[in-house]
C-alpha positions in Angstrom: 56.5 -98.4 -138.4 57.6 -97.8 -142.0 57.6 -94.4 -143.6 58.2 -93.9 -147.5 57.8 -90.8 -149.7 56.3 -91.0 -153.2 56.2 -88.5 -156.0 52.6 -88.2 -157.4 52.0 -86.4 -160.7 48.8 -84.5 -161.5 47.7 -83.3 -158.1 46.4 -79.6 -158.2 43.8 -79.0 -155.6 42.5 -80.0 -152.1 40.2 -82.6 -154.0 43.3 -84.2 -155.5 44.8 -84.4 -152.0 41.5 -86.0 -150.6 41.3 -88.6 -153.4 45.0 -89.7 -153.0 44.8 -89.9 -149.3 41.7 -91.8 -149.3 42.7 -94.3 -151.7 46.1 -94.9 -150.0 44.5 -95.1 -146.5 42.6 -97.9 -147.7 45.7 -100.0 -148.3 46.2 -102.7 -145.5 48.5 -101.7 -142.9 48.6 -98.0 -143.7 48.5 -95.8 -140.6 49.0 -92.3 -142.0 49.1 -90.4 -145.2 50.5 -86.7 -145.7 50.3 -85.0 -149.0 52.4 -82.1 -149.8 50.4 -80.5 -152.7 53.0 -77.9 -153.8 55.8 -80.6 -154.1 53.5 -83.5 -155.2 55.0 -85.6 -152.5 52.9 -88.2 -150.4 54.4 -89.7 -147.3 52.9 -92.8 -146.3 53.4 -94.4 -142.7 52.5 -98.2 -142.6 53.0 -101.1 -140.3 55.2 -103.0 -142.9 56.8 -101.9 -146.2 54.2 -101.6 -148.9 54.5 -103.1 -152.3 55.1 -100.4 -154.9 52.6 -101.9 -157.4 49.8 -101.6 -154.7 50.8 -98.0 -154.0 51.0 -97.2 -157.8 47.3 -99.1 -158.3 45.9 -96.9 -155.3 47.2 -93.7 -156.9 46.1 -94.6 -160.3 42.5 -95.4 -158.9 42.5 -91.9 -157.6 43.2 -90.6 -161.0 46.8 -89.7 -160.7 50.2 -91.1 -161.6 53.0 -92.4 -159.3 56.3 -91.2 -160.8 59.8 -91.8 -159.8 61.2 -94.1 -157.0 60.3 -93.9 -153.4 62.4 -92.4 -150.7 62.5 -92.8 -147.0 
């Protein structure tokens, strides 16, 4: 399992959390998505490393913006 932390800009409510979680959970190999709303950090656990552009596209589809680099 691989766990990465991403910063997402624009989330302000529970609906935001649900939208981002739903889109990221739909990516192939994603096992778990945890969103910390106050910090804007999203932790994604997946079977294999995810392509950052795929993560960015999923976040964009939810209506938000992936910012900064990823952390472990």
